[in-house]
OpenMM code with the backbone's topology and positions (N, CA, C; nanometers):
from openmm import Vec3, app, unit

residues = "MET PRO PRO LEU ARG HIS PHE THR ARG HIS MET PRO LYS ARG ARG ASP GLU ILE LEU ASP GLY GLY SER LEU TYR TRP VAL VAL ASN GLY VAL ILE MET VAL ARG GLN LEU VAL LEU ASP ILE LEU SER ASP THR GLU ALA ASP GLY SER ALA CYS ALA ALA LEU VAL LEU HIS PRO GLU LEU ILE ARG VAL GLU GLY ARG ALA MET ARG ALA PHE GLN GLY TRP ARG TYR LEU ASP PRO LYS ASP ALA PRO ALA ASP LEU ALA ALA MET GLY LYS GLY ALA GLU GLU MET PRO ASP SER MET ARG ARG ALA LEU ALA ALA LEU ALA LEU LEU".split()
positions = [
    Vec3(0.8915, -7.0851, -1.7752),
    Vec3(0.9401, -7.0924, -1.6388),
    Vec3(0.9143, -7.2341, -1.5862),
    Vec3(1.0151, -7.2958, -1.5231),
    Vec3(0.9951, -7.4320, -1.4694),
    Vec3(0.8972, -7.4293, -1.3524),
    Vec3(0.8324, -7.5423, -1.3265),
    Vec3(0.7378, -7.5462, -1.2143),
    Vec3(0.8089, -7.5221, -1.0814),
    Vec3(0.7380, -7.4584, -0.9906),
    Vec3(0.7895, -7.4319, -0.8571),
    Vec3(0.7830, -7.5613, -0.7772),
    Vec3(0.8973, -7.6042, -0.7230),
    Vec3(0.9034, -7.7302, -0.6486),
    Vec3(0.9659, -7.7089, -0.5120),
    Vec3(0.9158, -7.7846, -0.4171),
    Vec3(0.9754, -7.7902, -0.2833),
    Vec3(1.0074, -7.9375, -0.2587),
    Vec3(1.1289, -7.9649, -0.2140),
    Vec3(1.1724, -8.1031, -0.1968),
    Vec3(1.1658, -8.1449, -0.0506),
    Vec3(1.1256, -8.2685, -0.0296),
    Vec3(1.1200, -8.3272, 0.1037),
    Vec3(1.1720, -8.4709, 0.0935),
    Vec3(1.2216, -8.5242, 0.2018),
    Vec3(1.2876, -8.6554, 0.1970),
    Vec3(1.1957, -8.7711, 0.1602),
    Vec3(1.0730, -8.7679, 0.2105),
    Vec3(0.9848, -8.8837, 0.1953),
    Vec3(0.8574, -8.8486, 0.1195),
    Vec3(0.8070, -8.9455, 0.0480),
    Vec3(0.6778, -8.9305, -0.0187),
    Vec3(0.5703, -8.9206, 0.0896),
    Vec3(0.4857, -8.8186, 0.0848),
    Vec3(0.3800, -8.8059, 0.1865),
    Vec3(0.2866, -8.9267, 0.1863),
    Vec3(0.2532, -8.9744, 0.3051),
    Vec3(0.1611, -9.0880, 0.3174),
    Vec3(0.0202, -9.0500, 0.2735),
    Vec3(-0.0126, -8.9217, 0.2851),
    Vec3(-0.1457, -8.8734, 0.2483),
    Vec3(-0.1458, -8.8131, 0.1070),
    Vec3(-0.0620, -8.8646, 0.0185),
    Vec3(-0.0433, -8.8083, -0.1147),
    Vec3(-0.1752, -8.7850, -0.1877),
    Vec3(-0.2584, -8.8877, -0.1990),
    Vec3(-0.3835, -8.8748, -0.2744),
    Vec3(-0.4745, -8.7689, -0.2133),
    Vec3(-0.4808, -8.7650, -0.0821),
    Vec3(-0.5632, -8.6652, -0.0127),
    Vec3(-0.5103, -8.5236, -0.0391),
    Vec3(-0.3791, -8.5068, -0.0334),
    Vec3(-0.3182, -8.3758, -0.0562),
    Vec3(-0.3428, -8.3294, -0.1992),
    Vec3(-0.3344, -8.4213, -0.2946),
    Vec3(-0.3548, -8.3848, -0.4349),
    Vec3(-0.5002, -8.3548, -0.4681),
    Vec3(-0.5904, -8.3831, -0.3774),
    Vec3(-0.7327, -8.3547, -0.3980),
    Vec3(-0.7667, -8.2159, -0.3427),
    Vec3(-0.6898, -8.1144, -0.3849),
    Vec3(-0.7166, -7.9765, -0.3446),
    Vec3(-0.6414, -7.9303, -0.2219),
    Vec3(-0.5422, -8.0067, -0.1771),
    Vec3(-0.4678, -7.9709, -0.0570),
    Vec3(-0.3659, -7.8605, -0.0791),
    Vec3(-0.3228, -7.8028, 0.0308),
    Vec3(-0.2254, -7.6943, 0.0288),
    Vec3(-0.1118, -7.7236, 0.1250),
    Vec3(-0.0013, -7.6562, 0.1015),
    Vec3(0.1120, -7.6562, 0.1922),
    Vec3(0.1046, -7.5239, 0.2677),
    Vec3(0.1036, -7.5275, 0.4005),
    Vec3(0.0936, -7.4075, 0.4833),
    Vec3(0.2327, -7.3708, 0.5322),
    Vec3(0.2753, -7.2473, 0.5054),
    Vec3(0.4085, -7.2019, 0.5421),
    Vec3(0.4063, -7.1338, 0.6783),
    Vec3(0.4961, -7.1777, 0.7655),
    Vec3(0.5096, -7.1232, 0.8999),
    Vec3(0.6278, -7.0263, 0.8988),
    Vec3(0.6006, -6.8997, 0.9327),
    Vec3(0.7028, -6.7958, 0.9334),
    Vec3(0.7083, -6.7364, 1.0740),
    Vec3(0.8244, -6.7437, 1.1371),
    Vec3(0.8405, -6.6928, 1.2741),
    Vec3(0.7349, -6.7489, 1.3684),
    Vec3(0.7055, -6.8782, 1.3555),
    Vec3(0.6125, -6.9448, 1.4458),
    Vec3(0.4655, -6.9197, 1.4180),
    Vec3(0.4336, -6.8599, 1.3028),
    Vec3(0.2946, -6.8293, 1.2685),
    Vec3(0.2662, -6.8762, 1.1262),
    Vec3(0.1543, -6.9471, 1.1077),
    Vec3(0.1114, -6.9819, 0.9721),
    Vec3(0.0702, -6.8518, 0.9049),
    Vec3(0.1299, -6.8214, 0.7899),
    Vec3(0.1030, -6.6943, 0.7226),
    Vec3(0.0387, -6.7111, 0.5850),
    Vec3(0.0831, -6.8110, 0.5096),
    Vec3(0.0342, -6.8294, 0.3727),
    Vec3(0.0216, -6.9779, 0.3419),
    Vec3(-0.0498, -7.0050, 0.2335),
    Vec3(-0.0583, -7.1421, 0.1844),
    Vec3(-0.0361, -7.1404, 0.0339),
    Vec3(0.0025, -7.2563, -0.0182),
    Vec3(0.0176, -7.2763, -0.1617),
    Vec3(-0.0504, -7.4066, -0.1986),
    Vec3(-0.1260, -7.4043, -0.3067),
    Vec3(-0.1889, -7.5264, -0.3554),
    Vec3(-0.0827, -7.6238, -0.4033),
    Vec3(-0.0993, -7.7504, -0.3696),
    Vec3(-0.0096, -7.8560, -0.4166),
    Vec3(-0.0698, -7.9111, -0.5457),
    Vec3(0.0037, -7.8964, -0.6553),
    Vec3(-0.0442, -7.9395, -0.7861),
    Vec3(-0.0083, -8.0838, -0.8170),
    Vec3(0.1067, -8.1285, -0.7660),
    Vec3(0.1514, -8.2654, -0.7914),
    Vec3(0.2570, -8.3020, -0.6882),
    Vec3(0.2778, -8.4300, -0.6709),
    Vec3(0.3838, -8.4813, -0.5841),
    Vec3(0.4537, -8.5911, -0.6629),
    Vec3(0.5816, -8.5692, -0.6905),
    Vec3(0.6573, -8.6588, -0.7774),
    Vec3(0.7738, -8.7232, -0.7034),
    Vec3(0.8078, -8.8444, -0.7413),
    Vec3(0.9322, -8.9057, -0.6934),
    Vec3(1.0460, -8.8361, -0.7660),
    Vec3(1.1526, -8.8026, -0.6930),
    Vec3(1.2637, -8.7298, -0.7526),
    Vec3(1.3930, -8.7766, -0.6879),
    Vec3(1.5036, -8.7168, -0.7270),
    Vec3(1.6344, -8.7512, -0.6736),
    Vec3(1.7088, -8.6234, -0.6382),
    Vec3(1.7695, -8.6204, -0.5191),
    Vec3(1.8517, -8.5072, -0.4760),
    Vec3(1.9825, -8.5063, -0.5552),
    Vec3(2.0566, -8.3969, -0.5461),
    Vec3(2.1842, -8.3842, -0.6161),
    Vec3(2.2834, -8.4925, -0.5741),
    Vec3(2.2726, -8.5405, -0.4486),
    Vec3(2.3645, -8.6445, -0.4004),
    Vec3(2.3192, -8.7856, -0.4375),
    Vec3(2.2089, -8.7965, -0.5126),
    Vec3(2.1594, -8.9263, -0.5568),
    Vec3(2.0550, -8.9888, -0.4666),
    Vec3(2.0279, -8.9286, -0.3516),
    Vec3(1.9281, -8.9856, -0.2606),
    Vec3(1.7863, -8.9549, -0.3095),
    Vec3(1.6968, -9.0486, -0.2802),
    Vec3(1.5571, -9.0334, -0.3225),
    Vec3(1.4884, -8.9249, -0.2403),
    Vec3(1.3933, -8.8574, -0.3032),
    Vec3(1.3142, -8.7559, -0.2345),
    Vec3(1.1802, -8.7418, -0.3062),
    Vec3(1.0957, -8.6574, -0.2529),
    Vec3(0.9684, -8.6247, -0.3169),
    Vec3(0.9714, -8.4767, -0.3524),
    Vec3(0.9210, -8.4441, -0.4697),
    Vec3(0.9117, -8.3050, -0.5140),
    Vec3(0.7659, -8.2624, -0.5082),
    Vec3(0.7373, -8.1624, -0.4271),
    Vec3(0.6032, -8.1064, -0.4185),
    Vec3(0.5952, -7.9949, -0.5218),
    Vec3(0.5121, -8.0126, -0.6224),
    Vec3(0.4947, -7.9115, -0.7262),
    Vec3(0.3870, -7.8160, -0.6764),
    Vec3(0.4242, -7.6881, -0.6618),
    Vec3(0.3369, -7.5898, -0.5991),
    Vec3(0.2883, -7.4848, -0.6982),
    Vec3(0.1661, -7.4389, -0.6775),
    Vec3(0.1136, -7.3263, -0.7538),
    Vec3(0.1940, -7.2036, -0.7110),
    Vec3(0.2290, -7.1137, -0.8020),
    Vec3(0.3129, -6.9999, -0.7639),
    Vec3(0.2439, -6.8966, -0.6743),
    Vec3(0.1105, -6.8953, -0.6706),
    Vec3(0.0397, -6.7951, -0.5902),
    Vec3(0.0467, -6.8286, -0.4413),
    Vec3(0.0842, -6.7294, -0.3608),
    Vec3(0.0801, -6.7409, -0.2153),
    Vec3(-0.0536, -6.6845, -0.1691),
    Vec3(-0.1311, -6.7658, -0.0979),
    Vec3(-0.2628, -6.7246, -0.0493),
    Vec3(-0.2485, -6.6916, 0.0986),
    Vec3(-0.2684, -6.5646, 0.1326),
    Vec3(-0.2549, -6.5226, 0.2722),
    Vec3(-0.3697, -6.5797, 0.3543),
    Vec3(-0.3345, -6.6266, 0.4742),
    Vec3(-0.4341, -6.6872, 0.5628),
    Vec3(-0.4316, -6.6165, 0.6981),
    Vec3(-0.5359, -6.6413, 0.7749),
    Vec3(-0.5448, -6.5905, 0.9111),
    Vec3(-0.4243, -6.6419, 0.9887),
    Vec3(-0.3460, -6.5517, 1.0457),
    Vec3(-0.2275, -6.5921, 1.1210),
    Vec3(-0.2640, -6.6774, 1.2413),
    Vec3(-0.1905, -6.7866, 1.2575),
    Vec3(-0.2163, -6.8768, 1.3699),
    Vec3(-0.0822, -6.9315, 1.4174),
    Vec3(-0.0605, -6.9271, 1.5489),
    Vec3(0.0645, -6.9792, 1.6041),
    Vec3(0.0751, -7.1284, 1.5749),
    Vec3(0.1925, -7.1706, 1.5309),
    Vec3(0.2150, -7.3114, 1.4969),
    Vec3(0.3642, -7.3378, 1.5045),
    Vec3(0.3999, -7.4418, 1.5746),
    Vec3(0.5404, -7.4817, 1.5775),
    Vec3(0.5760, -7.5375, 1.4401),
    Vec3(0.6820, -7.4867, 1.3856),
    Vec3(0.7223, -7.5278, 1.2509),
    Vec3(0.7861, -7.6660, 1.2527),
    Vec3(0.7606, -7.7415, 1.1488),
    Vec3(0.8279, -7.8675, 1.1220),
    Vec3(0.8758, -7.8531, 0.9793),
    Vec3(1.0029, -7.8278, 0.9607),
    Vec3(1.0609, -7.7988, 0.8301),
    Vec3(1.0063, -7.6678, 0.7727),
    Vec3(0.9405, -7.5865, 0.8537),
    Vec3(0.8894, -7.4589, 0.8066),
    Vec3(0.7545, -7.4651, 0.7384),
    Vec3(0.6944, -7.5845, 0.7324),
    Vec3(0.5655, -7.5980, 0.6646),
    Vec3(0.4870, -7.7122, 0.7252),
    Vec3(0.3598, -7.7173, 0.6918),
    Vec3(0.2692, -7.8225, 0.7398),
    Vec3(0.1634, -7.8508, 0.6347),
    Vec3(0.1135, -7.9734, 0.6366),
    Vec3(-0.0126, -8.0053, 0.5696),
    Vec3(-0.1167, -7.9971, 0.6804),
    Vec3(-0.2342, -7.9472, 0.6513),
    Vec3(-0.3385, -7.9400, 0.7532),
    Vec3(-0.4675, -7.9999, 0.7002),
    Vec3(-0.5408, -8.0665, 0.7892),
    Vec3(-0.6749, -8.1105, 0.7540),
    Vec3(-0.7599, -7.9854, 0.7351),
    Vec3(-0.8541, -7.9873, 0.6410),
    Vec3(-0.9372, -7.8683, 0.6186),
    Vec3(-1.0032, -7.8155, 0.7464),
    Vec3(-1.0435, -7.9048, 0.8361),
    Vec3(-1.1093, -7.8598, 0.9600),
    Vec3(-1.0128, -7.7869, 1.0533),
    Vec3(-0.8820, -7.8086, 1.0374),
    Vec3(-0.7815, -7.7457, 1.1226),
    Vec3(-0.7130, -7.6265, 1.0566),
    Vec3(-0.7435, -7.6011, 0.9314),
    Vec3(-0.6735, -7.4986, 0.8543),
    Vec3(-0.7275, -7.3589, 0.8843),
    Vec3(-0.6386, -7.2595, 0.8894),
    Vec3(-0.6856, -7.1223, 0.9077),
    Vec3(-0.7579, -7.0730, 0.7826),
    Vec3(-0.8484, -6.9790, 0.8022),
    Vec3(-0.9257, -6.9231, 0.6907),
    Vec3(-0.8370, -6.8363, 0.6021),
    Vec3(-0.8690, -6.8344, 0.4736),
    Vec3(-0.8030, -6.7418, 0.3821),
    Vec3(-0.8436, -6.6001, 0.4211),
    Vec3(-0.7494, -6.5062, 0.4116),
    Vec3(-0.7824, -6.3680, 0.4466),
    Vec3(-0.8902, -6.3112, 0.3555),
    Vec3(-0.8902, -6.3506, 0.2298),
    Vec3(-0.9920, -6.3006, 0.1366),
    Vec3(-1.1323, -6.3369, 0.1844),
    Vec3(-1.1457, -6.4478, 0.2571),
    Vec3(-1.2765, -6.4912, 0.3063),
    Vec3(-1.3151, -6.4224, 0.4372),
    Vec3(-1.2227, -6.3461, 0.4951),
    Vec3(-1.2484, -6.2832, 0.6250),
    Vec3(-1.3151, -6.1469, 0.6131),
    Vec3(-1.3330, -6.0991, 0.4928),
    Vec3(-1.3992, -5.9700, 0.4767),
    Vec3(-1.3086, -5.8669, 0.4144),
    Vec3(-1.3714, -5.7635, 0.3649),
    Vec3(-1.3011, -5.6567, 0.2945),
    Vec3(-1.1979, -5.5906, 0.3857),
    Vec3(-1.0779, -5.5743, 0.3345),
    Vec3(-0.9732, -5.5041, 0.4067),
    Vec3(-0.8801, -5.5915, 0.4878),
    Vec3(-0.9172, -5.7145, 0.5165),
    Vec3(-0.8322, -5.7998, 0.6004),
    Vec3(-0.6973, -5.8256, 0.5356),
    Vec3(-0.6934, -5.8375, 0.4031),
    Vec3(-0.5666, -5.8653, 0.3351),
    Vec3(-0.4720, -5.7460, 0.3395),
    Vec3(-0.5265, -5.6244, 0.3416),
    Vec3(-0.4428, -5.5049, 0.3411),
    Vec3(-0.3910, -5.4688, 0.4802),
    Vec3(-0.4506, -5.5240, 0.5829),
    Vec3(-0.4134, -5.4935, 0.7208),
    Vec3(-0.2728, -5.5467, 0.7502),
    Vec3(-0.1898, -5.4687, 0.8196),
    Vec3(-0.0570, -5.5191, 0.8567),
    Vec3(-0.0690, -5.6463, 0.9416),
    Vec3(0.0255, -5.7374, 0.9227),
    Vec3(0.0224, -5.8648, 0.9949),
    Vec3(0.0175, -5.8446, 1.1460),
    Vec3(0.0941, -5.7491, 1.1971),
    Vec3(0.0971, -5.7271, 1.3425),
    Vec3(-0.0396, -5.6823, 1.3939),
    Vec3(-0.1092, -5.5976, 1.3190),
    Vec3(-0.2422, -5.5520, 1.3600),
    Vec3(-0.3421, -5.6668, 1.3544),
    Vec3(-0.3332, -5.7468, 1.2497),
    Vec3(-0.4248, -5.8600, 1.2347),
    Vec3(-0.4059, -5.9597, 1.3496),
    Vec3(-0.2807, -5.9867, 1.3876),
    Vec3(-0.2538, -6.0785, 1.4991),
    Vec3(-0.3067, -6.0221, 1.6308),
    Vec3(-0.2893, -5.8910, 1.6523),
    Vec3(-0.3381, -5.8286, 1.7758),
    Vec3(-0.4903, -5.8355, 1.7835),
    Vec3(-0.5595, -5.8078, 1.6738),
    Vec3(-0.7059, -5.8148, 1.6725),
    Vec3(-0.7549, -5.9580, 1.6917),
    Vec3(-0.6842, -6.0527, 1.6315),
    Vec3(-0.7227, -6.1935, 1.6476),
    Vec3(-0.7039, -6.2374, 1.7928),
    Vec3(-0.5985, -6.1903, 1.8582),
    Vec3(-0.5741, -6.2255, 1.9985),
    Vec3(-0.6852, -6.1730, 2.0892),
    Vec3(-0.7488, -6.0632, 2.0472),
    Vec3(-0.8603, -6.0054, 2.1235),
    Vec3(-0.9953, -6.0611, 2.0786),
    Vec3(-0.9919, -6.1595, 1.9886),
    Vec3(-1.1132, -6.2215, 1.9327),
    Vec3(-1.1993, -6.1201, 1.8580),
    Vec3(-1.1352, -6.0197, 1.7988),
    Vec3(-1.2074, -5.9192, 1.7209),
    Vec3(-1.1984, -5.9451, 1.5711),
    Vec3(-1.1240, -6.0427, 1.5344),
    Vec3(-1.1089, -6.0766, 1.3924),
    Vec3(-1.1148, -6.2262, 1.3762),
] * unit.nanometer
topology = app.Topology()
chain = topology.addChain("A")
for resn in residues:
    res = topology.addResidue(resn, chain)
    for name in ("N", "CA", "C"):
        topology.addAtom(name, app.Element.getBySymbol(name[0]), res)
């Protein structure tokens, strides 16, 4: 199976930092829901011949604590201090909880 890639127009300025264990955070309906580890960032070319960067992503989606975020291309890089916690780190059962329930509990500061 070929590596999973996401294409973006420009090479990230924080390339080295991102490749040192960084993730791409996916924003779905205005909420950060999952992250994917960035394995590599390569110079590439679009079908029309224009230059782009290919973000090589780990295939596993890691569910994170839902957090409202305005999307920019549907994804973000985040500094570790600003990143939501992985659901697996939030305690037993958090991953199995429906997203709507988890968001409601978080809004009440119960999760």
